[in-house]
N, C-alpha and C positions, 0 to 999 in steps of 0.2 A: 786019516790025517788030511787027505785031499778033500774029504767032505767038510772038515772044519775050515779049511782054507777057503772053499767056495762060499760057505755061510758067512765068514768074516768079510769076504770081498763084497757080497751082496748087501750086507748090513752097512758097510762103509759107503757104498754107492747110494743107498737109500738115504743115509744121513746127509750126504753131500747134496743130493737132489732136494731134500726137504729144506736144507739150509739156504739153497739158492732161491727156492720158492718163498721162503720166509723173508729173505733179503729183498726180493722183488716186491713182496707185499708191504714190507716196511717202507720201501722206497715210494710205493704208490701212496701210502698213507701220508708220508711226509710231503709229497708233492701236492696232494689234495689240501692238506692243512695250510701249506704255503699259499696256494691259490685262494683259499678262503680268506686268509689274512690279507692278501693283496686286494681282493674284491671289497672286503670290509673297509680297508684303508681308503680305497678309491671312493666308496660311497660316503664315508665320513667327510672326505675332502669336498665332495660335491655338495653335501648338506651344508658344510660351512660356507661354501661359495654362495649357495642360495640364500642362506641367512644373512650374509654380508650384503648381497644385492637388495634384499628386502629392507635391511637397515638403512642402506643408502637411499632407497626410495622414500622411506619415512622421513629421513633427514631432509631430502629435497622438498617434500611436500610441506614439512613443518617450516622450512626456511621460506618457501613461497607464501605460506599463510601469514607468516610474521611480517614479511616485507610488502605484501599486497597493499595493506593500509597501515602504515606505521602508527603504533600507539593504540590500535583497535584490537584488543584481545576479546572483547565482547562481540558476539555475532549479532546479526540483525534479528534472528529469532529470539535470542536471549534478551536483547533490548526491548523487543515487543512484549515479551512475557513480564519483564520487570515493570514496564510502563502500565500494563493492564493490572498488575497486582497493586500498584499504587493508585491508579485511576481506572476503576472498572468501566468497561464500555466496549465499543467496537473500534479496534485499531484500523485506520484507513490508510496509513502510510508510515514509513520509517525511513529516515534519511540521515546518512552519516555526514555531519558537517566537518569540514577540515579547512585548514588555512593553506593548503598546498604542500605542507611539509609534514604535518602530523595531525592525527585525528583530534577533533575538539570535543564533540559529543554526538550521541545519537539523539535525533529529534523525532519522537513518535507522536503522531496525531491520533487522538482518541476521541470518539464521539460518545458521550454519555447517553443514558436512557432518555433524558429530557431534551436531547437534541443539541446541547451545548458541546462545543469542541475545545479540547485542551491540547496544548503542546507540552509533552513530557520529555524532559532532557535527561539522558542517561549517560553516565560516565563510561567512556569506551574502554577503559582499562579495568574497571572494577564492577560495572553493572549497577553502581549506586545511583539512586534517583537524585539528580541535582536540583530539580524543581519542576513545577507544573504551572503553566500560565494559560488562562482562558484566551482563546482566539476570539478577539472582538469582531473580526471580520467573518462572522459565521452566518451571514445572511445568504444562504446557499440558494442557487436557482434550481429550476426543475430538473436539469440534467444531474446536478450534484445530488439531489434527493433521490433520484432514480438509481444512481450508482450506489449510494449508501444502502438503499433498500435491497439492491442486488447482492451486495457483499454480506449484509446482515443475515440473509437467508441462505447463504452459500455453504456448501460442504467444506470448502477450503477457505480458511481465514488467512489473515496477513502473516501470521507466524508460520503456518503450514506452507504458504507460498514461498516464504523466505527459506524454509528448510528444503523445499523442492528445488529452488533455484541454486542453492548452495552446491548442488552436484555439478554445476557449470563453472563455479569459481567463488570468490569471496563476494558476498552480496553487500553492496554499498547503498542500495535504495530499493524500496518496495512501495508500490502505490496502486491506484486504480487506473485502468486504461480502457477507453472505449473508442479509440481512434478508428478501429475497423468495424464499428457498428455492433460489436459484441463486448459487453462488459467483462473484463478479465483483470487479473492481477498483472502488474508489470514489474519487472525487476531488472536492475543493472548489476553486473558483476565485473570483477577484475581478476585476471589470472596471469601472473607474470607481467608481461608488457601488453597483454591483450585486454580488450574491453568487449563486453557482450550485453545485449539487451534481450530480454526474454518475456514471453507471455505465459501465464500460468492459469489454466482453466479453472473456473470457480467450482465446477461440478466434479471434475475428475482429478484435478491437481496436475494434469499433464503439462509438461514444459515444452514450449516450441520457441524457436528463435523469432524475434520480431522481424517482420518482413521489411521494415524500414531501416533496420540496423545495418550500418556499413562497417561495424566493428570486425575484428579478426579473432575473437575469442573462440 
């Protein structure tokens, strides 16, 4: 009889101990699951914050691009491409005409193979060619011809110069510059309330700030 009582007591103790271990194990699993859920929720919240910040940045940039030159949805590079498609040749400048309140048109100067120069006007909102007129004052001097020869043999053309300068802001003008003794592309940009002037190397497309620029872009 005593032997049976001892066995029963040991069995009950074993069951009690096993139940406690199981309870602790279950508790650990529940805590781990809760921690994982907390970490996942925190990461998801962080991801949402990052996404919201990125969206805000995109909205800010888009707003800046729209307000930099009102009415000018077409970039300088796009205007140059449209002008060259209409009047093949070498683009030597692109200038965004405006009346102080709204963009009027892009004026792209193109020199054709026979040496004649045309001003091609491009709608700033649609990229449509508004017209092309021959520049009657195309009796260029030696400096003008040297500049033209330099850009005609350059690795970086006017469109590529505009694309390079666009990293600095909204391009409003591109042209040829030799003020410092070296022929290069010159570009003007606006960004917010700032204004910048830049030189773009003909051979590498490298953008550097114009040394004579007093702007704050």
